[in-house]
N, C-alpha and C positions, 0 to 999 in steps of 0.2 A: 223179891225174886222176879216177879213179872216185869218190874221196872227195869231191872238189870238186863233181862232178856230183850226187852224193847229197845234199849240203848244199843245193845250188841247188834241187833238186826239193822238199826239205823246206820251204825258204823260200817257194817258189812255192805249195805246198799250203797253208801257213799263211796266206799272203796271200789266197788264194782263199777259205779258210774265214772269214777276217775280213771279206772283202768280202761274202760270202754272209750272214754274221751281221748285218752292217750293213744290208744290203738287207732282210732279214727284220725287223729292228728298226724301220727307218724306214717300211716299207710301211704299217702301221696308221695312223701319224701322217699320212702323205701322203693316205690316204683320208679321214681326219677333218679335214684342214686346211681344206676348204671351209666346214665348219660353224664352226670356230674363227674363221676370217676374217670370216664374216658376223656371228658373235656379237660379236666385238670391235668391228666397225664400227657395227652397229645396236643393240647393247645396252650394252657397256662404255663406249664413247666417249660416247654421249648421257648416261649416268649421270654420268660425270666432268665433262662439259661443263656439265650442269645444276647440278652442285654448285658449279662455279666461278661460274656465272651468279647463283646465290643470294646471293653476296657482292658483287654489283655492282648498279648502277642501270641495267642494260641496258634500253633502250627504243628499239626499231627498230634502227638501225645504231650508235647511240652507246652507249658503255659506260664506267662509272667505278666503281672499287673503293670500296665503302662499308662493308665488314666485315659486322657483325651487324645493321645498320640495318634491313634487310628483315624479319628475324626479329622484331625489336623492334616494328616497326610492325604486323606481322600479329598478334602476341600481345597487342597493345593495341587491336586493332580490334574493336569490338563486333559488327560484321556477321559476322566470322569465327567468333566464339564463338556467335553465334546460329545460324549454319549447322551448327556442331557439335552444339548443343543439339537442333536439328531432327532431325538424322540419328540421334542417340542415342535420342530418343523413338521414332522409327520402328523403330530396331534392337531396343529393349527389348520391343516388341510383336510385330514382324514375324518376327524370327528364332525365338523360342520357338514362336509359332503355326505357322510353317512346319515346324519340326522335329516338332512334335506331329502335325500333319496328315500329314507324310511318313512318320512311324513307323506311324501307324494304317493308312495306305494300303498300306504295305509288308507289314504283317501280313495285311491282307485279300488282297492279290495273291499272297501266299505260301501262302494257305489251300489245303488239299487238296480242299476242296469247291467251289472256284471253277472254273467252266468258262470256256473261251475266254480263258485267261490272257494269251496273246500280244496279243490285241486290246485288252484292258483296259490292259495295260502300255503299248501304243502310244498309247492315248488319254490316259493320264496324262502321257506324255512329250511329246506333241505341242506344248503351249504353249512348250516350250524351243526348238522348231524354227522358231517364228514370229518374223519379223524384229521387232526392238525398236521401230523406228519405226512399223511397221504396227500392232502390237498397241496401242501407245500412242494412235494415232489412233482405233482402234476403241473403246478405253475412253473417249476424250474424247467420242465420239458417244453411247455408251451412257449415260454419266453427265452428259450435257448438262443444265444446270439448267432449261431451258425445254422442249426437245424430246426429251430422252433417255428411253429406255425405262424406266430405273430409277425416275425420278421419276414416270413415268406409272403404273407398277405400284404405287408408294406411294400415288398418288392414288386408284387403284381400291380400295385398302385403307383409304381415308379418312385417310391420314397426310400431313401437310404436306410439300411438296417440300423436299429437302435442298439447301443451297447448297454443292455439292461443290467449286466453284472459288473462291468468294468468302468462304468461312468458314474461318478458320485451322485449326480443329479438324477439320472434315470434309475439308479438302484433304489433311491428313496421313492421314486414314482412306482416302481414295482412293488415295494412293500405296501404302499398306500392302496394300490389296486387289489392286492391279495387280501389285506385286512378288511377293506371295504366290501369286497365280494363275500367274504365269510360272515361278517357280523351285521350287515344291513338287514337281512331277514330277521334276525333276532330282535333288533330294535323296531322293525316294522310290526311284528306281532304284538309287542308291548304297546306301541302307539295305536294299533288297531283296537286293542282292548280298551284303551282310554277313549278312542273315538266312538266306539259303539255305545259308550255310556252318555254321550252328548244327546240331549233331548232334541228330537226331530222338530219339535214345535219352534225352536229357535230359527231353524232354516226356513220353515214354512212362513213364519212371521217376516223374515227378511225378504223372502220372495214376494210376499204381499206388498211390502214397502218398495219393491222394485230393485232390490240389491242384486247385483250380478254374482255369478259363481266366484269370480275373482275376489269381489268384496267380501262375500261370505267366508271365503277361505282365510283371509287376513283379519277379518273382524270377529269371526265366530270360532272357526276351527283352531287357529293358532292360539288365541287366548285360552280356549278351553283345554288345549293340550299342553299348556305351559308347565304345569307340575310334572307331567309325564316326560316332557322334553328335558326338563331339569334332571329328572331321575336317569334318563338314558344318557344325558350328557356327562353326568358324574361317573356312571358306570363305564362309559366309553373312554373317558379321560384316564381313569384308573387302569383300564385294560391296555390302553395305548402306552402308558408309562411303563407297564409291566411286560411290554413286548419282548418275546424271547424266541419262540419257535420259528416264526417267519424269517426274521433276519438271520437266525442261526443256520437254518437249512437252505434258504435261498441265496444269501450273499455272504454268509459267515462273517458278518460284521463289516465287510469290505464294500468297495475298495478303499484302502487307506483309512479304515475305521469310519467310513462315511455312513454306515448303517449300524454301527455299534450302539447298543442301548444300555441303560443303567443295569438292567437285570443280567445282560451278557457280561458286563463289567464285573458284577457281583459273582457270577458263575466262574469267570476266569480265575478269580482269586480264591474262591471258596472250594471249587471242585476240580480245579486243574493245578493250582499252586498249593492247595490245602492250607491257606492262611485264613482259618475260620474266624479269628478275631477281627481281622480286617474286613472280611465279607459280612460279618454281623453288623459292624459299624456302618457299612455301605447300605445294608438293608434298612437300618433305622433312619438313615438320612433320606433314603427314597420314600419311606413311610411318611416322614415329616413333610417332604415336598408334596406328596399326594394329598395329605391332610390340608396343607395351606391352599393348594389349588382348589380343592373341593369347597373349602370355607369361602373363598372369594367367588366361586361360581354361585353358591347359595346366596351370598350377600348381593352380588350384582343382579341376580334374578329375583331378589326380594323373597327368597324362599319358595319360589314357584307360585306365588299368589296370582290369582286370576285378576 
């Protein structure tokens, strides 16, 4: 009888231990489950659904499986390639310019001799906090071809007014100016964080060896910031390829599609013509292009190794 009671107690204790172990194991997943549910519904499902749509001729409520027809039509559409060409021209100028300005500003803000650093850092970062639509409208007023202050100042200097919105070249320049103004501060703060992690002893040793500030910048600062520059470069490249608000509000893709971008191309078919299958295929092509460019950036920079 006692032996039976002992065995029962052992079984009960084992059952309790297993139950307690299961509760401890499941508890973290129960707390994380809201995130996974939201992630599956609003992230994974739309990705899978858009992939399916890219192989159909979905327009409104009608849908028909057409295979790779959408991808073929996009890759043979001259307007799509022109939008890619436009964004690559902007990218080749704007991204290096922004990274150079961001690096120089980060070095200045990190200087020991600069006073009121917090104020200057806030001023540099403020453009990022301004709403995209608001700053685009302000830029359209400043660069207005007839009444804008920019052309007025050029007139004071006896320079002919620039056709910011009606000339293909200057419309791209306007987009570059707007995007650089907004996002330089964002990259500056990231680079400043990386710069503040550089050991001051490196600069002190370089000064003892007689290295100039110019030499220190290219031999110490730039190499130490290489991983951060790679990170900023990839983010800036992705952001530039995804340009939509600035060209949409400032130039409306004109003149003659000179500032049309891939995302504007996608928007025109997806939300103006309601060709959701065609737009979904365009979205995947843009994603693949971004992935390929990012891959080559990482390879060419050797993964940001110092």
